[in-house]
C-alpha positions as CSV (number, residue, x, y, z in Angstrom):
1,X,-5.4,-9.3,34.0
2,X,-6.1,-8.4,30.4
3,X,-9.5,-6.8,29.7
4,X,-9.0,-7.2,25.9
5,X,-7.3,-10.0,24.0
6,X,-7.2,-8.0,20.8
7,X,-6.4,-4.3,20.3
8,X,-7.1,-3.0,16.7
9,X,-5.6,0.3,15.5
10,X,-6.5,2.6,12.7
11,X,-3.4,3.7,10.9
12,X,-3.5,7.3,9.5
13,X,-4.1,9.8,12.2
14,X,-3.9,7.2,15.0
15,X,-0.5,5.6,14.7
16,X,1.1,8.0,12.2
17,X,0.8,11.8,11.9
18,X,-0.4,11.8,8.3
19,X,-3.7,13.7,8.3
20,X,-2.3,17.1,7.2
21,X,-0.3,15.5,4.4
22,X,-3.3,13.5,3.2
23,X,-5.3,16.7,3.1
24,X,-2.7,18.8,1.2
25,X,-2.0,15.9,-1.3
26,X,-5.7,15.5,-2.0
27,X,-6.2,19.2,-2.5
28,X,-3.2,19.5,-4.8
29,X,-4.3,16.5,-6.8
30,X,-7.8,18.1,-7.3
31,X,-6.3,21.3,-8.6
32,X,-4.0,19.4,-10.9
33,X,-7.0,17.9,-12.8
34,X,-8.9,21.2,-12.8
35,X,-11.3,20.4,-9.9
36,X,-12.0,22.8,-7.1
37,X,-10.0,21.6,-4.1
38,X,-12.2,20.3,-1.3
39,X,-12.1,22.1,2.0
40,X,-9.9,21.0,4.9
41,X,-13.0,19.8,6.7
42,X,-14.3,17.7,3.8
43,X,-10.8,16.3,3.1
44,X,-10.4,15.3,6.8
45,X,-13.8,13.7,6.8
46,X,-12.9,11.1,4.2
47,X,-9.6,10.0,5.9
48,X,-10.1,6.4,6.8
49,X,-12.6,5.6,4.1
50,X,-11.9,3.3,1.2
51,X,-10.9,5.0,-2.0
52,X,-14.2,4.7,-3.9
53,X,-16.3,5.9,-0.9
54,X,-14.0,8.8,-0.4
55,X,-14.3,9.9,-4.0
56,X,-18.0,9.4,-4.0
57,X,-18.3,11.7,-1.0
58,X,-16.0,14.5,-2.3
59,X,-16.9,14.3,-6.0
60,X,-20.3,12.6,-6.5
61,X,-20.4,13.1,-10.3
62,X,-16.8,12.3,-11.0
63,X,-16.2,10.1,-14.1
64,X,-14.1,7.0,-14.1
65,X,-11.4,8.7,-16.2
66,X,-11.2,11.7,-13.9
67,X,-11.2,9.4,-10.9
68,X,-8.2,7.6,-12.3
69,X,-6.4,10.9,-13.0
70,X,-7.2,12.1,-9.5
71,X,-5.8,9.0,-7.9
72,X,-2.6,9.2,-9.9
73,X,-2.0,12.8,-9.0
74,X,-2.8,12.1,-5.3
75,X,-0.3,9.3,-5.2
76,X,2.3,11.6,-6.9
77,X,1.9,14.3,-4.2
78,X,1.5,11.9,-1.3
79,X,4.6,9.7,-2.1
80,X,6.6,12.8,-3.1
81,X,6.2,14.2,0.5
82,X,5.8,11.0,2.4
83,X,9.0,11.8,4.5
84,X,6.9,14.2,6.6
85,X,4.7,11.3,7.7
86,X,6.1,10.0,11.0
87,X,4.9,7.9,14.0
88,X,3.2,9.7,16.8
89,X,5.3,9.7,20.0
90,X,5.4,6.5,21.9
91,X,3.9,4.2,19.2
92,X,6.6,1.7,18.9
93,X,7.2,1.4,22.7
94,X,3.5,1.3,23.3
95,X,2.9,-1.5,20.8
96,X,5.9,-3.5,22.2
97,X,4.4,-3.2,25.7
98,X,1.0,-4.5,24.6
99,X,2.7,-7.3,22.7
100,X,4.7,-8.3,25.7
101,X,1.5,-8.5,27.8
102,X,0.1,-11.0,25.3
103,X,-2.4,-8.9,23.4
104,X,-3.1,-9.7,19.8
105,X,-2.5,-6.5,17.8
106,X,-4.0,-5.6,14.4
107,X,-4.6,-2.8,12.0
108,X,-7.9,-1.8,10.3
109,X,-7.3,0.9,7.7
110,X,-8.8,2.6,4.7
111,X,-5.3,2.4,3.1
112,X,-4.8,0.1,0.2
113,X,-2.9,-3.1,0.8
114,X,0.0,-1.8,-1.3
115,X,0.0,1.4,0.8
116,X,-0.1,-0.4,4.1
117,X,2.7,-2.8,3.2
118,X,4.9,0.1,2.3
119,X,4.0,1.9,5.5
120,X,4.7,-1.1,7.7
121,X,8.2,-1.4,6.1
122,X,8.9,2.3,6.4
123,X,8.0,2.4,10.1
124,X,9.5,-1.0,10.9
125,X,6.3,-2.0,12.6
126,X,5.4,-5.1,10.6
127,X,6.5,-7.5,13.4
128,X,4.1,-5.8,15.9
129,X,0.9,-6.9,14.3
130,X,-0.8,-10.3,14.1
131,X,-3.2,-9.3,11.4
132,X,-4.2,-6.4,9.2
133,X,-7.1,-5.5,7.0
134,X,-7.2,-2.8,4.3
135,X,-9.8,-0.7,2.5
136,X,-9.4,-2.5,-0.8
137,X,-10.0,-6.0,0.7
138,X,-13.7,-5.7,1.6
139,X,-16.2,-3.3,2.9
140,X,-15.1,0.2,3.7
141,X,-15.5,1.8,7.1
142,X,-17.9,2.3,8.8
143,X,-19.2,-1.1,7.8
144,X,-18.1,-3.6,10.5
145,X,-16.6,-6.0,8.0
146,X,-12.9,-5.1,8.7
147,X,-13.3,-5.8,12.4
148,X,-15.4,-8.9,11.8
149,X,-12.7,-10.3,9.6
150,X,-10.0,-9.6,12.2
151,X,-12.1,-11.1,15.0
152,X,-12.6,-14.3,13.0
153,X,-9.0,-14.4,11.9
154,X,-7.7,-14.2,15.4
155,X,-10.6,-16.2,17.1
156,X,-11.5,-13.3,19.5
157,X,-15.0,-12.6,20.7
158,X,-16.3,-9.0,20.2
159,X,-16.4,-8.3,24.0
160,X,-12.7,-9.1,24.2
161,X,-11.6,-6.6,21.5
162,X,-10.9,-2.9,21.4
163,X,-10.8,-0.5,18.5
164,X,-8.6,2.6,18.6
165,X,-9.3,5.3,16.0
166,X,-9.3,9.0,15.2
167,X,-12.5,9.2,13.0
168,X,-16.2,8.7,13.4
169,X,-15.8,5.9,10.7
170,X,-13.7,4.0,13.2
171,X,-16.1,4.4,16.1
172,X,-19.2,3.5,14.0
173,X,-17.4,0.5,12.7
174,X,-16.6,-0.6,16.2
175,X,-20.2,-0.1,17.3
176,X,-21.4,-2.2,14.4
177,X,-19.1,-5.0,15.3
178,X,-20.1,-4.7,19.1
179,X,-16.5,-3.8,20.0
180,X,-15.4,-1.2,22.5
181,X,-13.6,1.9,21.1
182,X,-11.1,4.5,22.1
183,X,-11.5,7.8,20.3
184,X,-8.3,9.8,19.8
185,X,-8.7,13.6,19.2
186,X,-5.3,14.3,17.8
187,X,-5.9,12.9,14.3
188,X,-8.3,13.6,11.4
189,X,-11.6,14.4,13.1
190,X,-12.3,17.2,15.5
191,X,-13.3,16.4,19.1
192,X,-16.9,17.8,18.5
193,X,-17.3,15.5,15.5
194,X,-16.0,12.4,17.4
195,X,-18.3,13.2,20.3
196,X,-21.3,12.4,18.1
197,X,-20.1,8.8,17.6
198,X,-20.1,6.0,20.3
199,X,-16.9,5.4,22.2
200,X,-15.8,3.9,25.5
201,X,-13.3,6.6,26.2
202,X,-11.8,9.7,24.5
203,X,-8.1,10.6,24.8
204,X,-6.5,13.8,23.6
205,X,-2.8,13.0,23.2
206,X,-0.7,10.0,22.2
207,X,0.8,9.9,25.7
208,X,-2.7,9.7,27.2
209,X,-3.6,6.9,24.8
210,X,-0.7,4.7,25.8
211,X,-1.2,5.5,29.5
212,X,-4.9,4.5,29.2
213,X,-4.1,1.3,27.3
214,X,-1.5,0.3,29.9
215,X,-4.0,0.8,32.7
216,X,-7.1,-0.5,31.1
217,X,-6.5,-2.9,28.2
């Protein structure tokens, strides 16, 4: 018997191994426009946030003009090396298994709609998901708005939904929406950081994630 009708996944750092590439692209973009590159820790912290919230955190006094330049250079570096971004082991098979058991599957991501659409096509995962919500379509994580939208869209009660993510932003969003959460430690945020946010369970590898979902979702 299913415990959850809906399983929602973060994208970067949860389904795809992209955290290191996001960090290096952000640091290179910062240097391109004459800014000091943010540390690895600061760069990893903003993964999963909407674009404006990420920039406000890293560069609180950035001007609109510099913000535009930074975004342009980030896209240049990210898209130029996007071939290094691959699915974590077991993702496609794991999603297919959940789909076959009758779960609704969704994505809640800080990526832009354009970025997610490209990623869904590149990974050939579009058909796995019943709904998606992006960072430029409403409130940024950790506000619960993304999950609330998905719950309403798919007519699922919070107690019957599960969020899977690799950042405190994901876990805090889940708590705000009264949704259980799985914290994965192989993505953007370190285990010690994740431990400070509420979660139902913590898993350390993609293999452990899919085994847990098979047994408990």
